[in-house]
C-alpha positions as a Markdown table, in Angstrom:
| # | Residue | x | y | z |
|---|---|---|---|---|
| 1 | Met | -27.7 | -67.9 | -55.2 |
| 2 | Lys | -29.3 | -68.4 | -51.8 |
| 3 | Thr | -27.9 | -66.2 | -49.1 |
| 4 | His | -27.6 | -66.9 | -45.4 |
| 5 | Ser | -27.7 | -64.7 | -42.3 |
| 6 | Val | -24.7 | -65.4 | -40.0 |
| 7 | Phe | -24.7 | -64.5 | -36.3 |
| 8 | Ile | -21.6 | -64.5 | -34.1 |
| 9 | Val | -22.8 | -65.2 | -30.5 |
| 10 | Ser | -20.6 | -65.1 | -27.4 |
| 11 | Ser | -21.5 | -65.1 | -23.7 |
| 12 | Ile | -20.0 | -64.9 | -20.3 |
| 13 | Pro | -19.6 | -67.7 | -19.3 |
| 14 | Tyr | -19.3 | -69.4 | -22.6 |
| 15 | Asn | -21.6 | -72.4 | -22.4 |
| 16 | Val | -21.6 | -74.1 | -25.7 |
| 17 | Asp | -24.2 | -76.8 | -24.9 |
| 18 | Leu | -26.6 | -74.5 | -23.2 |
| 19 | Ile | -26.6 | -71.8 | -25.9 |
| 20 | Ser | -26.6 | -74.3 | -28.8 |
| 21 | Gly | -29.6 | -76.1 | -27.3 |
| 22 | Leu | -31.5 | -72.9 | -27.0 |
| 23 | Leu | -30.7 | -71.6 | -30.5 |
| 24 | Trp | -31.6 | -74.9 | -32.2 |
| 25 | Asn | -35.2 | -74.2 | -31.1 |
| 26 | Leu | -35.2 | -71.3 | -33.6 |
| 27 | Asp | -35.4 | -71.6 | -37.4 |
| 28 | Ile | -31.7 | -72.0 | -38.1 |
| 29 | Glu | -29.7 | -74.2 | -40.5 |
| 30 | Gly | -26.5 | -74.8 | -38.6 |
| 31 | Ile | -24.2 | -73.9 | -35.7 |
| 32 | Thr | -20.4 | -74.2 | -35.6 |
| 33 | Glu | -18.5 | -74.1 | -32.3 |
| 34 | Asn | -15.5 | -71.9 | -32.0 |
| 35 | Glu | -13.1 | -71.4 | -29.0 |
| 36 | Asn | -14.9 | -68.3 | -27.7 |
| 37 | Phe | -18.1 | -68.0 | -29.7 |
| 38 | Leu | -20.8 | -69.8 | -31.8 |
| 39 | Thr | -21.4 | -69.1 | -35.5 |
| 40 | Val | -25.1 | -69.5 | -36.2 |
| 41 | Tyr | -26.4 | -69.8 | -39.8 |
| 42 | Ala | -30.0 | -69.2 | -41.0 |
| 43 | Asn | -31.7 | -68.8 | -44.4 |
| 44 | Gln | -32.1 | -65.1 | -44.9 |
| 45 | Gln | -35.7 | -65.7 | -46.0 |
| 46 | Asn | -36.5 | -67.0 | -42.5 |
| 47 | Asn | -36.2 | -63.4 | -41.2 |
| 48 | Leu | -34.1 | -64.4 | -38.1 |
| 49 | Asn | -32.5 | -61.3 | -36.7 |
| 50 | Glu | -30.4 | -60.1 | -33.7 |
| 51 | Glu | -33.5 | -59.0 | -31.8 |
| 52 | Ile | -35.0 | -62.5 | -31.9 |
| 53 | Leu | -31.7 | -64.1 | -30.8 |
| 54 | Ser | -31.3 | -61.5 | -28.0 |
| 55 | Asn | -34.8 | -62.3 | -26.7 |
| 56 | Glu | -33.9 | -65.9 | -26.4 |
| 57 | Leu | -30.5 | -65.3 | -24.7 |
| 58 | Arg | -32.1 | -62.9 | -22.2 |
| 59 | Lys | -34.0 | -65.9 | -20.9 |
| 60 | Leu | -30.6 | -67.4 | -19.9 |
| 61 | Val | -29.6 | -64.2 | -18.2 |
| 62 | Lys | -32.9 | -64.0 | -16.3 |
| 63 | Glu | -32.4 | -67.6 | -15.1 |
| 64 | Asn | -28.8 | -66.7 | -14.0 |
| 65 | Leu | -27.4 | -69.3 | -16.4 |
| 66 | Ile | -25.2 | -66.7 | -18.2 |
| 67 | Glu | -24.2 | -63.2 | -17.1 |
| 68 | Ser | -24.1 | -61.4 | -20.4 |
| 69 | Phe | -24.0 | -62.0 | -24.2 |
| 70 | Lys | -23.0 | -60.3 | -27.5 |
| 71 | Ile | -24.3 | -60.8 | -31.0 |
| 72 | Ser | -23.1 | -59.5 | -34.3 |
| 73 | Ser | -24.4 | -60.4 | -37.8 |
| 74 | Asp | -23.6 | -60.6 | -41.5 |
| 75 | Val | -24.9 | -62.0 | -44.7 |
| 76 | Ile | -23.0 | -64.6 | -46.9 |
| 77 | Glu | -23.7 | -66.7 | -50.0 |
| 78 | Glu | -24.5 | -70.4 | -50.1 |
| 79 | Ile | -22.6 | -72.6 | -47.7 |
| 80 | Asn | -21.1 | -76.1 | -48.3 |
| 81 | Trp | -22.3 | -77.4 | -44.9 |
| 82 | Asn | -20.3 | -80.7 | -45.1 |
| 83 | Gln | -17.1 | -78.8 | -45.7 |
| 84 | Glu | -17.8 | -76.2 | -43.0 |
| 85 | Trp | -18.6 | -79.0 | -40.5 |
| 86 | Glu | -15.5 | -81.1 | -41.3 |
| 87 | Lys | -13.2 | -78.1 | -40.9 |
| 88 | Lys | -14.4 | -77.6 | -37.3 |
| 89 | Phe | -14.0 | -81.1 | -35.9 |
| 90 | Ser | -10.7 | -82.9 | -35.2 |
| 91 | Pro | -9.9 | -85.8 | -32.8 |
| 92 | Ile | -10.0 | -84.7 | -29.2 |
| 93 | Glu | -7.7 | -86.3 | -26.6 |
| 94 | Val | -9.8 | -86.3 | -23.4 |
| 95 | Thr | -7.3 | -88.3 | -21.5 |
| 96 | Glu | -4.2 | -90.4 | -22.4 |
| 97 | Lys | -6.6 | -93.2 | -23.1 |
| 98 | Ile | -9.9 | -91.6 | -24.3 |
| 99 | Ile | -10.1 | -90.0 | -27.8 |
| 100 | Ile | -13.2 | -88.6 | -29.4 |
| 101 | Lys | -13.1 | -88.3 | -33.1 |
| 102 | Pro | -15.5 | -87.6 | -36.0 |
| 103 | Ser | -16.1 | -90.5 | -38.5 |
| 104 | Phe | -14.0 | -88.8 | -41.3 |
| 105 | Lys | -10.8 | -88.6 | -39.2 |
| 106 | Lys | -8.3 | -91.3 | -38.4 |
| 107 | Val | -6.4 | -91.8 | -35.1 |
| 108 | Glu | -2.9 | -93.2 | -34.9 |
| 109 | Asn | -2.4 | -96.2 | -32.7 |
| 110 | Glu | -6.2 | -96.6 | -32.5 |
| 111 | Asn | -5.9 | -100.1 | -31.0 |
| 112 | Asp | -4.2 | -98.7 | -27.9 |
| 113 | Lys | -6.9 | -96.1 | -27.2 |
| 114 | Leu | -10.5 | -96.0 | -26.2 |
| 115 | Val | -11.8 | -94.3 | -29.4 |
| 116 | Ile | -15.4 | -92.9 | -29.5 |
| 117 | Thr | -16.6 | -91.8 | -32.9 |
| 118 | Ile | -19.1 | -89.0 | -32.7 |
| 119 | Asp | -20.7 | -87.0 | -35.5 |
| 120 | Pro | -22.6 | -84.4 | -33.6 |
| 121 | Lys | -24.8 | -82.9 | -36.3 |
| 122 | Met | -27.6 | -81.1 | -34.4 |
| 123 | Ser | -27.1 | -82.4 | -30.9 |
| 124 | Phe | -24.5 | -81.7 | -28.3 |
| 125 | Gly | -21.5 | -83.5 | -26.9 |
| 126 | Thr | -18.5 | -83.4 | -29.2 |
| 127 | Gly | -15.9 | -83.7 | -26.5 |
| 128 | Glu | -14.7 | -80.2 | -27.0 |
| 129 | His | -16.6 | -78.7 | -24.1 |
| 130 | Glu | -15.1 | -78.9 | -20.6 |
| 131 | Thr | -18.1 | -80.6 | -19.0 |
| 132 | Thr | -17.9 | -83.5 | -21.4 |
| 133 | Lys | -14.2 | -84.0 | -20.7 |
| 134 | Leu | -14.7 | -83.8 | -17.0 |
| 135 | Val | -17.5 | -86.4 | -16.9 |
| 136 | Leu | -15.4 | -88.7 | -19.1 |
| 137 | Gln | -12.4 | -88.3 | -16.8 |
| 138 | Leu | -14.4 | -89.2 | -13.7 |
| 139 | Leu | -16.0 | -92.1 | -15.6 |
| 140 | Glu | -12.6 | -93.4 | -16.6 |
| 141 | Glu | -11.4 | -93.4 | -13.0 |
| 142 | Thr | -14.2 | -95.7 | -11.7 |
| 143 | Tyr | -15.8 | -97.3 | -14.7 |
| 144 | Asp | -15.0 | -101.0 | -13.9 |
| 145 | Ser | -17.6 | -101.2 | -11.1 |
| 146 | His | -20.5 | -99.9 | -13.1 |
| 147 | Lys | -22.6 | -102.4 | -15.0 |
| 148 | Lys | -26.0 | -100.6 | -15.3 |
| 149 | Val | -25.8 | -97.0 | -16.4 |
| 150 | Leu | -28.2 | -94.2 | -17.1 |
| 151 | Asp | -27.2 | -91.1 | -19.1 |
| 152 | Val | -29.7 | -88.3 | -18.6 |
| 153 | Gly | -29.8 | -85.5 | -21.2 |
| 154 | Ser | -27.6 | -87.7 | -23.5 |
| 155 | Gly | -27.3 | -85.5 | -26.6 |
| 156 | Thr | -24.9 | -87.2 | -29.0 |
| 157 | Ala | -24.8 | -90.2 | -26.5 |
| 158 | Val | -21.1 | -89.7 | -26.1 |
| 159 | Leu | -21.2 | -90.5 | -22.4 |
| 160 | Ala | -23.4 | -93.6 | -22.8 |
| 161 | Ile | -21.1 | -94.9 | -25.6 |
| 162 | Ala | -18.1 | -94.3 | -23.4 |
| 163 | Ala | -19.7 | -96.2 | -20.5 |
| 164 | Ala | -20.5 | -99.1 | -22.9 |
| 165 | Lys | -16.9 | -99.2 | -24.2 |
| 166 | Met | -15.6 | -99.2 | -20.6 |
| 167 | Gly | -17.4 | -102.3 | -19.7 |
| 168 | Ala | -21.0 | -101.6 | -18.7 |
| 169 | Asp | -23.5 | -104.3 | -19.5 |
| 170 | Thr | -26.6 | -102.1 | -19.9 |
| 171 | Val | -26.8 | -98.4 | -20.7 |
| 172 | Ile | -29.9 | -96.2 | -21.2 |
| 173 | Ala | -29.4 | -92.8 | -22.9 |
| 174 | Val | -32.4 | -90.5 | -22.5 |
| 175 | Asp | -33.0 | -87.1 | -24.0 |
| 176 | Asn | -36.2 | -85.1 | -24.6 |
| 177 | Asp | -35.1 | -83.8 | -28.0 |
| 178 | Glu | -35.9 | -85.8 | -31.1 |
| 179 | Trp | -32.8 | -84.5 | -32.9 |
| 180 | Cys | -30.7 | -85.8 | -30.1 |
| 181 | Leu | -32.4 | -89.2 | -30.2 |
| 182 | Glu | -31.8 | -89.5 | -33.9 |
| 183 | Asn | -28.1 | -88.5 | -33.6 |
| 184 | Gly | -27.6 | -90.6 | -30.6 |
| 185 | Leu | -28.9 | -93.7 | -32.4 |
| 186 | Glu | -26.6 | -93.0 | -35.3 |
| 187 | Asn | -23.5 | -92.7 | -33.0 |
| 188 | Ile | -24.5 | -95.8 | -31.1 |
| 189 | Lys | -24.6 | -97.8 | -34.3 |
| 190 | Thr | -21.3 | -96.2 | -35.6 |
| 191 | Asn | -19.6 | -97.3 | -32.3 |
| 192 | Asn | -21.0 | -100.9 | -32.5 |
| 193 | Val | -22.6 | -100.7 | -29.1 |
| 194 | Glu | -26.3 | -101.3 | -30.1 |
| 195 | Asn | -26.4 | -104.4 | -28.0 |
| 196 | Ile | -25.5 | -102.4 | -24.9 |
| 197 | Val | -26.8 | -98.9 | -25.3 |
| 198 | Gln | -30.5 | -98.1 | -25.7 |
| 199 | Ala | -31.5 | -94.6 | -26.7 |
| 200 | Lys | -34.9 | -93.3 | -25.6 |
| 201 | Leu | -36.9 | -90.1 | -26.1 |
| 202 | Gly | -38.2 | -88.6 | -22.9 |
| 203 | Glu | -37.3 | -87.4 | -19.4 |
| 204 | Ile | -35.7 | -89.2 | -16.5 |
| 205 | Asn | -39.2 | -89.8 | -15.0 |
| 206 | Ser | -40.3 | -91.6 | -18.2 |
| 207 | Ile | -37.6 | -94.3 | -17.6 |
| 208 | Ser | -39.2 | -97.4 | -16.0 |
| 209 | Glu | -36.0 | -99.1 | -15.0 |
| 210 | Thr | -34.4 | -98.5 | -11.6 |
| 211 | Asp | -31.3 | -99.6 | -9.6 |
| 212 | Phe | -28.7 | -98.0 | -11.9 |
| 213 | Asp | -25.3 | -98.3 | -10.3 |
| 214 | Leu | -24.2 | -95.2 | -12.2 |
| 215 | Ile | -26.1 | -92.2 | -13.3 |
| 216 | Leu | -24.5 | -89.5 | -15.5 |
| 217 | Ala | -26.2 | -86.1 | -16.0 |
| 218 | Asn | -24.4 | -83.3 | -17.9 |
| 219 | Ile | -27.1 | -80.6 | -18.1 |
| 220 | Asn | -27.2 | -77.4 | -16.0 |
| 221 | Lys | -27.7 | -76.5 | -12.3 |
| 222 | Asn | -31.4 | -75.6 | -12.4 |
| 223 | Ile | -32.5 | -78.9 | -14.1 |
| 224 | Leu | -30.1 | -81.0 | -11.9 |
| 225 | Ile | -31.7 | -79.6 | -8.8 |
| 226 | Glu | -35.2 | -80.1 | -10.3 |
| 227 | Ile | -34.6 | -83.8 | -11.1 |
| 228 | Ala | -32.8 | -84.7 | -7.8 |
| 229 | Asp | -35.7 | -86.7 | -6.5 |
| 230 | Asp | -36.0 | -88.6 | -9.8 |
| 231 | Ile | -32.3 | -89.4 | -9.7 |
| 232 | Ser | -32.6 | -90.5 | -6.1 |
| 233 | Arg | -35.4 | -92.9 | -7.1 |
| 234 | Lys | -33.5 | -94.4 | -10.0 |
| 235 | Ile | -30.1 | -95.0 | -8.5 |
| 236 | Ser | -29.2 | -98.1 | -6.6 |
| 237 | Asn | -28.0 | -98.2 | -3.0 |
| 238 | Ser | -24.3 | -97.3 | -3.1 |
| 239 | Gly | -24.7 | -96.2 | -6.7 |
| 240 | Asp | -22.4 | -93.5 | -8.1 |
| 241 | Leu | -23.6 | -90.2 | -9.5 |
| 242 | Ile | -21.7 | -87.8 | -11.8 |
| 243 | Leu | -23.1 | -84.4 | -12.4 |
| 244 | Ser | -21.9 | -81.6 | -14.7 |
| 245 | Gly | -23.0 | -78.7 | -16.9 |
| 246 | Leu | -22.0 | -76.8 | -13.8 |
| 247 | Leu | -19.9 | -73.6 | -13.1 |
| 248 | Val | -17.7 | -73.2 | -10.1 |
| 249 | His | -20.2 | -71.1 | -8.3 |
| 250 | Asp | -22.9 | -73.8 | -8.7 |
| 251 | Glu | -21.0 | -76.3 | -6.5 |
| 252 | Glu | -22.4 | -75.5 | -3.1 |
| 253 | Asp | -26.0 | -75.4 | -4.4 |
| 254 | Ile | -25.7 | -78.8 | -6.0 |
| 255 | Lys | -23.9 | -80.3 | -2.9 |
| 256 | Ser | -26.7 | -79.0 | -0.7 |
| 257 | Ala | -29.5 | -80.3 | -3.0 |
| 258 | Tyr | -28.0 | -83.8 | -3.3 |
| 259 | Thr | -26.7 | -84.4 | 0.2 |
| 260 | Lys | -30.3 | -83.8 | 1.3 |
| 261 | Lys | -31.4 | -86.7 | -0.9 |
| 262 | Gly | -29.0 | -89.1 | 0.7 |
| 263 | Phe | -25.9 | -88.7 | -1.4 |
| 264 | Arg | -22.4 | -88.4 | 0.0 |
| 265 | Phe | -20.1 | -86.0 | -1.9 |
| 266 | Ile | -17.0 | -87.7 | -3.2 |
| 267 | Gln | -15.0 | -85.5 | -5.5 |
| 268 | Thr | -14.9 | -82.3 | -7.6 |
| 269 | Lys | -13.1 | -82.0 | -10.9 |
| 270 | Lys | -12.4 | -78.6 | -12.4 |
| 271 | Leu | -11.5 | -77.3 | -15.9 |
| 272 | Asn | -11.4 | -73.6 | -16.4 |
| 273 | Glu | -14.7 | -72.2 | -14.9 |
| 274 | Trp | -16.5 | -75.6 | -15.2 |
| 275 | Ile | -16.8 | -78.4 | -12.7 |
| 276 | Ala | -18.1 | -82.0 | -12.5 |
| 277 | Leu | -19.1 | -83.5 | -9.1 |
| 278 | Lys | -19.2 | -87.1 | -8.0 |
| 279 | Phe | -21.5 | -88.4 | -5.3 |
| 280 | Arg | -22.4 | -91.8 | -3.9 |
| 281 | Arg | -25.8 | -92.9 | -2.7 |
| 282 | Glu | -25.9 | -93.9 | 0.9 |
| 283 | Ile | -28.9 | -95.3 | 2.7 |
């Protein structure tokens, strides 16, 4: 019977999307998200080990994206991946109105809720992470005025789908990862918003469209600062901007970077050590 290497990975702070995104670049077979750690699975024949994982995670430490990490490992026999995946995902109540659920779960009183069906597979944005919840909360508060939306680093396309279900006429979801594109397309179809949401492979600067009245970007501080000029060029006058993937201590750096580009700071939302920031473009 085939055996698998299993690695338990934790970090301070615990950034699910960031670490998952990094580890999917390695030769692994699956990741499951837990409350305080990730479980990473690899075919034992692929010779993935703690040293290789540590070398990757040290990059995040060097970039000041995490402070520290721990790794432990074990070997197990063949895994029923569908069963493992389904055990980990249940409906998530983001707000009183918004619920994110996997396709194999039912939600009571579904007609009274804004239900987003997400099967994350190998991309990111299940609704469990604080940053996804924070962006959705800010989106819910002001969604009715946004008709043309850009979701940068879209992952599962959960934010793009939410914008569509909240009344946007046009939504573009862009991600530079092919797995994310494939998964995003599947989720867009599952949620019946193919006529509104268009998923694209690329970076923000590969999007030809401009004049978005809302831009969403749930990534990390360094990339958000790097793409500030691109966001400024893509957003409309008086357009809204919601940024996350940010820790509390990132707030002032992001405010400084974006106010220099003509954005007015509006609001901060906080959940545990994570924050989301809302800005408005002012010319």
